[in-house]
C-alpha positions as CSV (number, residue, x, y, z in Angstrom):
1,X,-0.1,0.2,0.0
2,X,0.8,3.4,-0.6
3,X,-0.2,6.6,0.6
4,X,0.5,10.5,-0.3
5,X,-1.3,13.5,1.8
6,X,-2.1,16.1,-0.5
7,X,-3.9,19.5,-0.2
8,X,-6.5,20.0,-2.7
9,X,-6.3,23.3,-4.7
10,X,-9.0,23.6,-7.0
11,X,-10.6,26.5,-6.0
12,X,-14.1,25.1,-6.2
13,X,-12.5,21.7,-4.4
14,X,-13.8,18.6,-5.5
15,X,-17.6,19.1,-7.1
16,X,-19.0,17.3,-9.2
17,X,-16.8,18.0,-12.4
18,X,-13.3,17.2,-10.8
19,X,-14.9,14.8,-8.8
20,X,-15.9,12.9,-11.8
21,X,-12.7,12.9,-13.3
22,X,-11.4,12.1,-10.1
23,X,-13.2,9.0,-10.2
24,X,-13.8,7.7,-13.6
25,X,-9.5,8.0,-14.0
26,X,-9.0,5.9,-11.0
27,X,-11.8,3.0,-12.1
28,X,-9.1,2.6,-14.6
29,X,-7.0,1.4,-11.9
30,X,-7.5,-2.7,-11.2
31,X,-5.8,-1.2,-7.3
32,X,-8.1,-0.3,-4.5
33,X,-7.9,3.6,-4.2
34,X,-9.0,5.8,-1.5
35,X,-9.5,9.4,-0.3
36,X,-9.5,9.7,4.0
37,X,-10.9,13.1,4.7
38,X,-11.4,14.2,8.0
39,X,-11.8,11.0,9.5
40,X,-13.8,9.1,6.6
41,X,-12.1,6.6,3.9
42,X,-13.8,7.4,0.7
43,X,-13.7,4.7,-2.0
44,X,-12.2,7.0,-4.7
45,X,-13.8,4.9,-7.8
46,X,-17.4,6.5,-6.2
47,X,-18.5,9.7,-7.7
48,X,-21.3,9.9,-5.1
49,X,-19.1,8.9,-2.6
50,X,-16.3,11.7,-3.2
51,X,-19.4,14.0,-3.6
52,X,-21.0,13.8,-0.8
53,X,-17.1,13.9,1.5
54,X,-17.5,18.3,0.5
55,X,-13.5,18.5,-0.2
56,X,-13.3,22.1,0.0
57,X,-10.5,23.8,-1.2
58,X,-7.4,23.7,1.5
59,X,-8.4,20.8,2.7
60,X,-5.5,18.5,3.1
61,X,-6.4,14.4,2.0
62,X,-4.4,11.4,1.9
63,X,-4.8,8.9,-1.0
64,X,-4.3,5.5,-0.5
65,X,-3.9,3.1,-2.9
66,X,-3.3,-0.7,-2.1
67,X,-2.8,-3.7,-5.2
68,X,-1.2,-4.4,-8.6
69,X,-0.7,-0.7,-9.9
70,X,-1.2,0.7,-6.9
71,X,1.9,3.4,-7.8
72,X,0.8,3.9,-11.7
73,X,-3.0,4.9,-10.0
74,X,-0.9,7.2,-6.8
75,X,0.7,9.3,-9.8
76,X,-2.0,9.6,-11.6
77,X,-4.2,10.6,-8.6
78,X,-1.9,12.8,-8.1
79,X,-1.8,14.5,-11.1
80,X,-5.1,15.0,-11.0
81,X,-5.1,16.6,-7.7
82,X,-2.1,19.1,-8.7
83,X,-3.2,20.1,-12.1
84,X,-6.5,21.4,-10.1
85,X,-8.5,19.1,-12.6
């Protein structure tokens, strides 16, 4: 398992569009991907779960990836968050 702490930079947080892109991209990976936010573990492949978490700009989140392609998934997750999707 790999984990990475990152700050959400998108001015609108992970609202509908960026959450959709993020979930869609994470679904391409075989490994399990989670977002930890405010002591809650969220399935990063679920659009509804991401939206329900209300992740705002400036929120510090942890990305967790576990499985065969965890390194590639982590790289893509960080890329998406840093690009302000």
